[in-house]
C-alpha positions in Angstrom: 161.3 44.9 171.1 163.1 45.0 174.5 161.5 43.0 177.3 160.4 44.6 180.5 159.1 41.4 182.0 161.1 41.9 185.2 160.2 45.5 185.6 157.7 46.4 188.3 154.7 48.4 186.9 153.8 51.7 188.5 151.8 51.5 191.7 149.0 53.6 190.3 148.1 55.3 187.1 148.9 59.0 187.0 146.0 61.4 187.3 144.8 61.8 183.8 142.4 64.6 183.2 139.2 63.9 181.2 139.4 64.3 177.4 138.1 67.6 176.2 135.4 65.7 174.4 134.6 62.1 173.8 135.5 61.2 170.3 132.7 59.7 168.2 134.9 56.7 167.5 135.0 55.7 171.2 132.0 53.8 172.6 130.9 53.9 176.2 133.5 52.4 178.5 136.4 53.4 176.3 138.4 56.6 176.9 139.3 59.0 174.1 143.0 59.3 173.2 142.3 61.4 170.2 139.7 61.5 167.4 141.1 58.3 165.9 142.0 56.2 168.9 140.5 55.0 172.2 142.1 53.2 175.1 141.3 51.1 178.1 143.2 51.1 181.4 142.7 48.2 183.9 142.3 49.0 187.6 145.7 47.6 188.4 148.6 49.2 186.5 150.4 47.0 184.0 152.9 47.3 181.2 151.1 44.8 178.9 149.4 46.4 175.9 146.9 45.0 173.4 146.5 46.8 170.1 143.3 45.7 168.5 142.3 46.3 164.9 138.6 46.2 164.3 136.7 44.7 161.4 134.9 46.9 158.9 132.3 49.2 160.5 129.9 51.8 158.9 131.3 55.3 158.3 129.1 56.9 160.8 129.4 57.8 164.5 127.2 55.1 165.9 126.6 51.6 164.7 125.9 48.1 166.2 129.1 46.8 164.5 131.4 49.4 166.2 129.7 49.0 169.5 129.9 45.2 169.4 133.6 45.0 168.6 134.6 47.6 171.2 132.5 45.9 173.8 134.3 42.7 173.1 137.7 44.4 173.5 136.6 46.2 176.7 135.4 43.1 178.4 138.4 40.9 177.4 140.9 43.6 178.3 139.4 44.2 181.7 139.2 40.4 182.4 142.9 40.0 181.3 144.0 43.1 183.3 145.8 44.7 180.3 145.9 48.1 178.6 144.1 48.2 175.3 144.6 50.6 172.4 141.8 50.7 169.8 142.8 52.7 166.7 140.3 53.6 164.0 141.0 52.3 160.5 140.2 54.2 157.4 137.3 54.4 155.0 137.6 52.8 151.6 138.8 49.3 152.5 135.4 47.7 152.6 134.2 45.1 150.0 131.9 45.7 147.1 128.7 47.3 148.4 130.5 48.5 151.6 133.5 50.2 150.0 133.1 53.4 152.1 133.1 51.4 155.4 136.0 51.9 157.8 138.6 49.1 158.0 142.1 47.9 157.1 143.9 46.7 153.9 143.0 43.2 153.0 145.0 42.8 149.7 148.7 42.9 149.0 148.3 45.9 146.7 146.4 47.9 149.4 148.9 46.8 152.0 151.9 48.0 150.1 150.2 51.4 149.4 149.0 52.1 152.9 151.1 50.1 155.4 153.6 52.9 156.2 151.0 55.5 157.0 148.8 53.1 159.0 151.6 51.6 161.1 152.9 55.2 161.6 149.5 56.1 163.0 149.4 53.1 165.3 152.9 53.7 166.5 152.1 57.4 167.2 149.0 56.5 169.1 151.0 54.0 171.2 153.7 56.7 172.0 150.9 59.1 172.9 149.4 56.6 175.3 152.8 55.9 176.8 153.4 59.6 177.4 149.9 59.9 179.0 150.3 57.0 181.4 154.1 57.3 182.0 154.5 53.7 181.0 156.7 52.1 178.3 154.6 49.1 177.3 156.1 45.7 177.0 155.0 43.1 176.0 152.9 44.5 173.2 150.4 42.2 171.3 148.7 43.0 168.0 145.4 41.4 167.2 142.4 42.0 165.0 139.2 40.6 163.7 137.8 40.3 160.1 139.4 43.1 158.1 141.8 43.8 161.0 142.9 40.1 161.1 143.9 40.1 157.4 146.0 43.2 158.0 147.5 41.7 161.2 148.5 38.6 159.2 150.2 40.6 156.5 152.0 42.7 159.1 153.3 39.6 160.8 154.5 37.8 157.6 156.2 40.9 156.2 157.7 42.2 159.5 155.6 45.3 159.2 155.4 46.1 162.9 157.5 45.3 166.0 155.4 43.5 168.6 155.7 40.4 170.8 152.7 38.4 169.5 149.9 38.3 167.0 146.3 37.3 166.9 144.0 36.8 163.9 140.3 36.3 164.8 137.7 35.6 162.2 140.1 36.4 159.4 143.5 36.0 158.0 145.4 34.2 155.3 149.0 34.2 154.2 151.7 33.1 151.8 155.5 32.9 151.8 157.1 36.4 151.8 160.6 37.5 151.1 160.8 38.8 154.7 159.6 35.7 156.5 162.9 33.8 156.5 164.7 36.5 158.4 161.9 37.3 160.9 162.1 36.0 164.5 159.2 33.7 165.1 156.5 35.2 167.3 153.5 33.5 169.0 150.5 33.7 166.7 147.0 32.9 167.9 144.3 32.0 165.2 140.6 31.8 166.2 137.7 31.3 163.9 134.1 30.2 163.8 132.9 26.8 162.7 130.1 28.5 160.7 132.3 31.1 159.1 132.7 29.3 155.8 135.0 31.6 153.9 137.4 32.2 156.8 137.4 28.5 157.8 138.6 27.6 154.3 141.3 30.3 154.2 142.8 29.6 157.7 144.8 26.5 156.7 146.9 28.5 154.3 148.0 30.8 157.1 148.6 27.9 159.5 150.7 26.1 156.9 152.9 29.2 156.2 153.5 29.8 159.9 154.1 26.2 160.7 156.8 25.8 158.0 158.4 29.0 159.4 158.4 27.4 162.9 156.3 30.0 164.5 154.5 29.0 167.7 150.8 28.9 166.9 147.6 28.1 168.6 144.5 27.4 166.4 141.0 27.2 167.8 137.7 26.7 166.2 134.5 27.7 168.0 130.8 27.0 167.2 130.1 30.6 166.1 129.8 32.6 163.0 131.9 35.6 161.8 133.0 38.4 164.1 134.9 39.4 167.2 134.5 37.2 170.3 135.8 37.5 173.8 136.8 33.8 173.8 139.3 34.4 171.1 141.1 37.1 173.1 140.9 35.0 176.3 142.6 32.2 174.6 145.1 34.5 172.9 146.2 36.1 176.2 146.7 32.6 177.7 148.7 31.5 174.8 150.9 34.6 174.5 151.6 34.5 178.2 152.6 30.9 178.1 154.9 31.5 175.3 156.5 34.4 177.0 157.1 32.3 180.1 158.6 29.5 178.1 160.0 30.4 174.7 160.7 26.7 174.1 157.1 25.5 174.2 156.1 23.7 171.1 153.8 25.1 168.5 150.1 24.1 168.8 148.6 23.3 165.5 145.1 22.7 164.2 145.3 19.1 165.4 145.7 20.3 169.0 142.6 22.5 168.8 140.8 22.9 172.1 137.7 24.8 171.1 134.6 24.8 173.2 
């Protein structure tokens, strides 16, 4: 992805008329892009974009799960001063008992079947937001929690999307892929909870794969359970920005954890 690090962002956002109706997917504080995507614009214009993939949420208009994750994204994006794009996943990716919930592919089989359509939707939403704001976003970071984190990890290891950095929060695992050897290493943040047993046991596999491929990584454990957290995104932004400023910085592994 071409870098626009030296380009001055616009002095102000263009006048964007209100959406014809607030999409059910978009919680208070987020603006409707279309029925399947919301966005957040900081007060000061910027070209930095976060694309965040949520964890599984119930297939209904309102739910505590949806509100929580979107509130986390809203607060973290506003604090970081970045634009955020929050696409809606698809129903049918939930685990047993929650199969109809909305989420993202978490297995290799589902990834291979749906990746082209899902990445196409994400790319189209990004282009639509660029047309709306008059900004070509760069750098672009892709992060996700839970179901979204597992999809993010697969996209990273298979070269499924062109972005400048990745983040897996409360989820993610990985194995060697045929594509990995030819991919340019990208900064990868991994955040998880001390009391999130399943994820805590899975994370070392992802760390090992990325380390052996010489990707810059930051791993942080926090005294929380499963789910999206603002602290993960705060640490991810700091890490991504540091890597962008100095591409020669060393990778930060689990032994360098600075959780709080």
